[in-house]
Backbone as CSV, one residue per row, in Angstrom:
resi,resn,N_x,N_y,N_z,CA_x,CA_y,CA_z,C_x,C_y,C_z
1,UNK,24.813,1.119,0.940,23.905,0.151,1.520,22.562,0.827,1.809
2,UNK,21.481,0.158,1.466,20.138,0.701,1.658,19.800,0.789,3.145
3,UNK,19.082,1.838,3.515,18.648,1.967,4.901,17.481,1.024,5.158
4,UNK,17.166,0.817,6.427,16.024,-0.020,6.775,14.738,0.565,6.187
5,UNK,14.632,1.893,6.131,13.431,2.507,5.562,13.345,2.280,4.054
6,UNK,14.473,2.310,3.358,14.471,2.001,1.927,14.012,0.569,1.715
7,UNK,14.498,-0.336,2.528,14.125,-1.744,2.407,12.632,-1.947,2.713
8,UNK,12.099,-1.165,3.650,10.658,-1.219,3.938,9.875,-0.739,2.713
9,UNK,10.251,0.395,2.147,9.546,0.953,0.984,9.623,0.022,-0.220
10,UNK,10.708,-0.744,-0.338,10.868,-1.681,-1.450,10.170,-3.015,-1.199
11,UNK,9.580,-3.175,-0.017,8.866,-4.409,0.298,9.747,-5.536,0.794
12,UNK,11.019,-5.267,1.044,11.927,-6.300,1.543,11.683,-6.607,3.014
13,UNK,11.171,-5.614,3.742,10.841,-5.762,5.153,9.369,-5.409,5.294
14,UNK,8.575,-6.233,5.968,7.148,-5.930,6.082,6.886,-4.646,6.869
15,UNK,5.784,-3.998,6.515,5.375,-2.787,7.221,3.856,-2.683,7.174
16,UNK,3.349,-1.776,7.993,1.927,-1.449,7.974,1.781,-0.206,7.098
17,UNK,1.675,-0.422,5.786,1.601,0.678,4.824,0.301,1.441,4.986
18,UNK,0.406,2.789,4.974,-0.793,3.622,5.040,-0.961,4.482,3.791
19,UNK,0.099,4.664,3.004,0.007,5.451,1.770,1.281,5.249,0.967
20,UNK,1.134,5.415,-0.355,2.301,5.274,-1.217,2.004,5.921,-2.559
21,UNK,3.042,6.537,-3.126,3.004,6.928,-4.525,4.376,6.608,-5.119
22,UNK,4.648,7.100,-6.285,5.897,6.744,-6.962,7.144,7.157,-6.175
23,UNK,7.057,8.270,-5.453,8.246,8.833,-4.822,8.295,8.763,-3.300
24,UNK,7.150,8.505,-2.654,7.078,8.581,-1.198,6.307,7.390,-0.647
25,UNK,6.577,7.093,0.610,5.968,5.934,1.266,5.659,6.321,2.713
26,UNK,4.508,5.873,3.216,4.130,6.136,4.611,3.696,4.828,5.257
27,UNK,4.128,4.628,6.509,3.837,3.393,7.217,3.781,3.660,8.711
28,UNK,3.095,2.788,9.432,2.979,2.956,10.870,4.309,2.695,11.557
29,UNK,4.613,3.517,12.540,5.794,3.324,13.377,5.561,2.083,14.233
30,UNK,6.534,1.181,14.311,6.345,-0.052,15.099,6.532,0.172,16.596
31,UNK,6.969,1.363,16.961,7.063,1.739,18.374,6.360,3.094,18.539
32,UNK,5.039,3.098,18.355,4.316,4.367,18.253,4.138,5.109,19.580
33,UNK,4.076,6.433,19.455,3.729,7.262,20.601,2.235,7.138,20.901
34,UNK,1.427,7.043,19.844,-0.014,6.837,19.951,-0.439,5.941,18.793
35,UNK,-1.623,5.366,18.889,-2.159,4.567,17.787,-2.259,5.440,16.546
36,UNK,-1.677,4.989,15.449,-1.710,5.724,14.198,-0.439,6.501,13.890
37,UNK,0.523,6.501,14.817,1.806,7.192,14.607,2.418,6.679,13.297
38,UNK,2.624,7.593,12.369,3.027,7.253,11.008,4.360,7.901,10.658
39,UNK,5.152,7.198,9.870,6.405,7.712,9.339,6.241,7.926,7.839
40,UNK,6.729,9.057,7.353,6.635,9.405,5.938,8.055,9.594,5.414
41,UNK,8.375,8.893,4.323,9.747,8.914,3.802,9.777,9.134,2.291
42,UNK,10.886,9.703,1.801,11.120,9.650,0.356,11.665,8.260,0.020
43,UNK,11.215,7.689,-1.082,11.657,6.338,-1.457,13.075,6.312,-2.025
44,UNK,13.431,7.309,-2.782,14.653,7.227,-3.588,15.791,8.088,-3.063
45,UNK,15.600,8.733,-1.931,16.626,9.596,-1.348,16.901,9.097,0.057
46,UNK,18.125,8.720,0.323,18.469,8.149,1.620,19.234,9.117,2.519
47,UNK,19.261,10.389,2.166,19.945,11.354,3.023,19.259,11.373,4.382
48,UNK,20.017,11.551,5.424,19.430,11.485,6.759,19.019,12.838,7.317
49,UNK,19.176,13.905,6.539,18.861,15.237,7.049,17.901,15.928,6.086
50,UNK,16.713,16.217,6.562,15.650,16.742,5.702,16.065,18.003,4.956
51,UNK,16.885,18.839,5.571,17.253,20.097,4.936,18.366,19.942,3.908
52,UNK,18.831,18.717,3.687,19.749,18.432,2.589,18.999,18.070,1.309
53,UNK,17.699,17.791,1.415,16.925,17.395,0.240,16.856,18.547,-0.751
54,UNK,16.869,18.214,-2.051,16.714,19.297,-3.021,15.260,19.771,-3.013
55,UNK,15.033,20.952,-3.541,13.732,21.609,-3.463,12.543,20.764,-3.868
56,UNK,12.548,20.164,-5.051,11.382,19.377,-5.466,11.110,18.157,-4.572
57,UNK,12.153,17.486,-4.108,11.966,16.330,-3.225,11.425,16.789,-1.872
58,UNK,11.988,17.852,-1.335,11.541,18.428,-0.062,10.076,18.840,-0.148
59,UNK,9.729,19.603,-1.180,8.349,20.061,-1.348,7.393,18.887,-1.548
60,UNK,7.820,17.910,-2.334,6.981,16.732,-2.572,6.753,15.919,-1.321
61,UNK,7.794,15.809,-0.484,7.663,15.069,0.766,6.615,15.721,1.667
62,UNK,6.663,17.045,1.791,5.694,17.745,2.644,4.289,17.682,2.061
63,UNK,4.156,17.754,0.740,2.833,17.650,0.118,2.246,16.259,0.364
64,UNK,3.077,15.234,0.230,2.625,13.867,0.494,2.272,13.701,1.968
65,UNK,3.109,14.241,2.862,2.836,14.159,4.303,1.500,14.814,4.640
66,UNK,1.181,15.906,3.972,-0.109,16.570,4.196,-1.263,15.646,3.819
67,UNK,-1.167,14.994,2.671,-2.212,14.055,2.249,-2.369,12.927,3.272
68,UNK,-1.256,12.420,3.751,-1.296,11.337,4.738,-1.908,11.840,6.042
69,UNK,-1.542,13.047,6.472,-2.078,13.611,7.709,-3.592,13.785,7.629
70,UNK,-4.100,14.209,6.490,-5.548,14.353,6.307,-6.224,12.990,6.445
71,UNK,-5.655,11.974,5.814,-6.203,10.622,5.911,-6.100,10.090,7.340
72,UNK,-4.990,10.349,7.985,-4.762,9.904,9.356,-5.805,10.500,10.298
73,UNK,-6.057,11.789,10.177,-7.032,12.454,11.054,-8.441,11.926,10.807
74,UNK,-8.750,11.585,9.575,-10.066,11.034,9.253,-10.233,9.614,9.794
75,UNK,-9.141,8.865,9.867,-9.211,7.459,10.266,-9.027,7.238,11.762
76,UNK,-8.280,8.102,12.424,-7.955,7.926,13.840,-8.496,9.136,14.610
77,UNK,-9.445,8.924,15.506,-9.989,10.058,16.256,-8.893,10.792,17.033
78,UNK,-8.752,12.074,16.741,-7.755,12.903,17.423,-8.116,14.369,17.232
79,UNK,-7.540,15.218,18.082,-7.771,16.652,17.952,-6.913,17.260,16.843
80,UNK,-5.714,16.780,16.728,-4.756,17.268,15.734,-3.834,16.118,15.326
81,UNK,-3.115,16.347,14.235,-2.009,15.470,13.867,-0.748,16.295,14.062
82,UNK,0.093,15.858,14.987,1.353,16.540,15.259,2.431,16.100,14.283
83,UNK,3.417,16.957,14.126,4.511,16.698,13.193,5.843,16.850,13.925
84,UNK,6.733,15.902,13.685,8.087,16.007,14.232,9.069,15.503,13.188
85,UNK,10.205,16.163,13.106,11.297,15.719,12.249,12.531,15.666,13.133
86,UNK,12.941,14.451,13.443,14.099,14.270,14.304,15.274,13.707,13.509
87,UNK,15.061,12.541,12.928,16.075,11.956,12.071,17.306,11.438,12.769
88,UNK,17.222,11.213,14.058,18.392,10.763,14.788,18.483,9.236,14.863
89,UNK,17.347,8.565,14.864,17.351,7.126,15.112,17.564,6.271,13.863
90,UNK,17.172,6.746,12.696,17.388,6.018,11.443,17.974,6.996,10.438
91,UNK,19.078,6.643,9.792,19.736,7.570,8.879,19.030,7.673,7.521
92,UNK,17.795,8.128,7.544,16.976,8.301,6.345,15.951,9.371,6.690
93,UNK,15.869,10.425,5.908,14.900,11.487,6.180,13.521,10.895,6.404
94,UNK,12.873,11.321,7.492,11.501,10.886,7.747,10.773,11.903,8.601
95,UNK,9.480,11.959,8.372,8.588,12.838,9.105,7.689,11.971,9.961
96,UNK,7.563,12.323,11.232,6.630,11.654,12.137,5.294,12.395,12.094
97,UNK,4.210,11.680,11.874,2.858,12.213,12.000,2.211,11.486,13.166
98,UNK,1.807,12.226,14.188,1.325,11.606,15.420,-0.063,12.147,15.775
99,UNK,-1.072,11.265,15.852,-2.393,11.710,16.311,-2.300,12.221,17.749
100,UNK,-2.842,13.411,17.986,-2.720,14.048,19.294,-4.082,14.311,19.931
101,UNK,-4.142,14.051,21.228,-5.234,14.538,22.060,-4.722,15.724,22.885
102,UNK,-3.437,15.654,23.267,-2.775,16.727,24.008,-1.369,16.900,23.446
103,UNK,-0.733,18.011,23.766,0.649,18.227,23.322,1.592,17.185,23.895
104,UNK,1.281,16.642,25.068,2.113,15.617,25.688,2.200,14.334,24.888
105,UNK,1.266,14.136,23.965,1.304,12.933,23.131,2.506,12.918,22.192
106,UNK,3.147,14.072,22.017,4.292,14.159,21.114,5.627,14.109,21.863
107,UNK,5.599,13.547,23.065,6.796,13.428,23.892,7.456,12.070,23.618
108,UNK,8.598,12.086,22.958,9.289,10.851,22.582,9.933,10.146,23.777
109,UNK,9.946,10.790,24.939,10.537,10.190,26.132,9.533,9.363,26.930
110,UNK,8.255,9.483,26.625,7.235,8.802,27.418,7.155,7.311,27.072
111,UNK,6.537,6.554,27.962,6.312,5.137,27.706,5.400,4.974,26.497
112,UNK,5.667,3.952,25.724,4.887,3.693,24.510,3.708,2.781,24.853
113,UNK,2.559,3.018,24.226,1.401,2.161,24.480,1.601,0.770,23.876
114,UNK,0.938,-0.202,24.452,0.957,-1.560,23.909,-0.177,-1.677,22.888
115,UNK,0.195,-1.860,21.632,-0.780,-1.941,20.547,-0.602,-3.287,19.861
116,UNK,-1.685,-4.003,19.689,-1.614,-5.336,19.090,-1.374,-5.256,17.580
117,UNK,-0.925,-6.359,17.018,-0.738,-6.444,15.572,-2.064,-6.242,14.850
118,UNK,-3.139,-6.750,15.446,-4.462,-6.590,14.850,-4.863,-5.117,14.825
119,UNK,-4.610,-4.400,15.924,-4.917,-2.963,15.965,-4.076,-2.208,14.935
120,UNK,-2.821,-2.578,14.822,-1.946,-1.931,13.842,-2.475,-2.169,12.425
121,UNK,-2.815,-3.415,12.119,-3.308,-3.746,10.780,-4.617,-3.024,10.479
122,UNK,-5.537,-2.994,11.439,-6.817,-2.302,11.244,-6.609,-0.805,11.044
123,UNK,-5.726,-0.233,11.819,-5.449,1.202,11.715,-4.817,1.530,10.370
124,UNK,-3.837,0.742,9.965,-3.187,0.963,8.674,-4.203,0.870,7.541
125,UNK,-5.073,-0.130,7.596,-6.094,-0.292,6.553,-7.046,0.902,6.515
126,UNK,-7.421,1.402,7.684,-8.335,2.549,7.747,-7.681,3.806,7.175
127,UNK,-6.426,4.037,7.503,-5.723,5.221,6.979,-5.545,5.093,5.472
128,UNK,-5.138,3.913,5.005,-4.957,3.685,3.582,-6.261,3.906,2.824
129,UNK,-7.370,3.433,3.371,-8.677,3.631,2.715,-8.998,5.117,2.605
130,UNK,-8.728,5.883,3.649,-8.972,7.334,3.611,-8.040,8.012,2.599
131,UNK,-6.791,7.574,2.575,-5.827,8.148,1.629,-6.288,7.891,0.199
132,UNK,-6.668,6.660,-0.086,-7.112,6.291,-1.435,-8.379,7.052,-1.820
133,UNK,-9.270,7.240,-0.871,-10.531,7.930,-1.126,-10.295,9.392,-1.518
134,UNK,-9.284,10.002,-0.953,-9.042,11.428,-1.171,-7.958,11.748,-2.193
135,UNK,-7.444,10.754,-2.859,-6.379,10.993,-3.868,-6.924,11.630,-5.098
């Protein structure tokens, strides 16, 4: 059975897409730590543990995540883009990219900000435009 992330990448479930290529997909987290919090996934591999990925898929995922992080930093004002790999909440390998002002912004236990659908759509469009510009 396909994971929710596979269904998102296939377009079966709507998402705020920020980047995509043949093998990888990036979209805004619907429960973000900060505005612009992005999830990066492999499209065709549903393993839930990043270190189970074979070498080319693993390397490709990180290369794609780097491209997305560059676009994210250009589109969303922040000091850094933080990275986290937890993989506990959805059984599909994914990388969290989180715009940071402080290290505390990467605390998954903190209250989540209230972000409107309009803000999400505008942010996704801005990141996607930066990603496309730098491809």
